[in-house]
C-alpha positions in Angstrom: 104.4 72.2 129.0 102.5 72.4 125.8 102.1 76.2 126.1 105.8 76.6 126.7 106.6 74.6 123.5 104.1 76.8 121.5 105.7 80.0 122.8 109.2 78.8 122.0 108.2 77.7 118.5 106.4 81.1 117.9 109.5 83.0 119.1 111.8 81.0 116.8 109.5 81.6 113.8 109.4 85.3 114.5 113.2 85.4 114.8 113.6 83.7 111.5 111.0 86.0 109.9 112.7 89.2 111.1 116.2 87.9 110.2 115.1 87.8 106.6 114.2 91.5 106.5 117.9 92.6 106.1 117.5 94.0 102.6 120.7 95.9 101.9 123.4 93.7 100.3 126.6 93.1 102.2 129.4 95.6 101.3 127.0 98.3 100.0 127.3 101.8 101.5 124.3 102.5 103.8 122.5 105.8 103.6 119.8 107.6 105.6 116.3 106.0 106.1 117.3 102.5 105.1 118.7 103.5 101.7 121.9 102.6 99.9 124.3 104.6 97.8 124.4 104.2 94.0 127.2 105.6 91.8 125.9 107.3 88.6 128.3 108.6 85.9 127.0 111.8 84.3 128.5 112.8 81.0 127.7 115.3 78.2 128.6 115.8 74.5 130.5 118.9 75.5 133.1 118.0 78.2 133.2 120.5 81.0 129.4 121.2 81.1 128.2 122.2 84.6 126.0 119.6 86.3 123.5 120.4 89.0 121.5 117.8 91.0 118.4 119.0 92.8 119.8 122.5 92.6 123.2 121.7 94.1 126.3 122.3 91.9 128.1 119.0 91.4 130.9 120.0 89.1 131.9 119.7 85.5 131.4 116.6 83.3 132.3 113.8 83.6 131.2 113.6 87.2 130.1 110.8 89.5 126.9 111.3 91.5 126.2 109.5 94.7 122.5 108.9 94.7 120.8 107.4 97.8 118.0 105.1 96.6 116.0 102.1 97.8 117.6 98.7 97.8 115.4 97.6 94.9 117.2 100.2 92.6 114.6 102.9 92.6 114.8 106.6 93.8 113.9 107.1 97.4 111.2 109.6 98.5 113.0 112.2 100.6 110.0 114.5 100.4 110.0 115.7 96.7 108.2 114.4 93.7 111.3 114.4 91.4 115.0 114.1 91.4 116.3 116.6 88.9 119.7 116.5 87.1 120.5 119.5 84.9 123.4 120.2 82.5 124.2 123.8 81.8 125.7 124.8 78.3 129.2 126.0 77.8 128.6 128.1 74.6 125.7 130.1 73.2 124.8 127.6 70.5 124.1 124.8 73.0 121.0 124.1 75.0 120.4 123.4 78.7 119.3 119.9 79.3 117.2 118.4 82.2 116.3 114.9 83.3 113.5 114.3 85.8 113.2 111.1 87.8 110.1 110.3 89.8 110.7 109.4 93.5 107.3 107.8 94.4 106.2 110.6 96.6 102.5 110.3 97.7 101.9 107.1 95.7 103.3 108.4 92.4 105.4 106.0 90.3 109.1 105.7 91.0 111.9 105.4 88.4 114.9 103.1 88.5 118.3 104.7 89.1 120.2 104.6 85.8 123.9 103.5 85.8 124.8 106.6 83.7 123.2 109.8 82.4 124.2 111.3 79.1 123.3 114.8 77.9 123.5 115.8 74.2 124.0 119.6 74.5 123.4 120.2 70.8 119.8 118.9 70.9 117.0 121.5 71.5 114.8 120.8 74.5 111.4 119.2 73.8 108.5 121.6 73.2 106.5 122.8 76.2 103.5 120.9 77.3 100.1 122.4 76.3 98.5 124.3 79.1 95.0 123.5 80.2 92.1 126.0 80.6 91.5 127.2 84.1 89.2 125.2 86.2 85.6 126.4 86.8 84.0 126.2 90.2 80.4 125.8 91.4 79.0 129.3 92.2 81.5 131.2 90.0 80.1 133.9 87.8 79.6 132.8 84.2 82.0 133.9 81.5 81.4 137.3 79.8 80.0 135.8 76.6 76.8 134.4 78.2 73.7 136.4 77.2 70.7 137.0 79.4 67.9 134.5 79.2 65.7 134.9 76.1 62.2 136.3 76.2 59.4 135.5 73.8 56.7 138.2 73.2 53.9 136.8 71.1 50.5 138.3 70.3 49.0 139.0 73.7 51.4 136.6 75.5 54.6 137.3 77.4 56.6 134.2 78.3 59.8 134.1 80.2 62.1 131.2 79.1 64.8 130.6 81.6 65.4 129.0 85.0 62.3 128.3 87.0 63.4 130.0 90.2 63.7 133.4 91.7 61.4 136.5 91.7 61.1 136.4 87.9 59.2 133.2 87.8 56.0 134.6 86.3 53.9 133.7 83.3 51.7 136.6 82.2 49.0 136.9 79.8 47.9 140.3 78.5 
């Protein structure tokens, strides 16, 4: 009788625990993989600018984007590192603008979904990030500016100064 009471109590506790896992608010539009839809207004300083989201043409500004994100308000990881929104200029004196939002792919940080995105088409884009020198690997040949190891020839003595390995490891005396 005691075992039956313990199993019943454990079953009710598990049912209460799993009932609390419903995380999408009532009335919200459900999306794939447990996501929900967010409505984001995209506008630009020049009305009619073309908007692209992740490479797909979404229309002219102002436009409403439906972005599927996690219920906590962050971008969902659908397999890419970033969600990209671009605004293409209308005239030649305007600049293309881009916004990158991190999705949390492979343990990277994730950004919150903004309620609206505004592009100022008259602002130049930020300068490019500095590039880093190429990585060097163990066993790679040295750069061209390295000189051969130095030799010292004194009076009656020849000394090799360099690494202590290989067939040239000799100390001679004349």
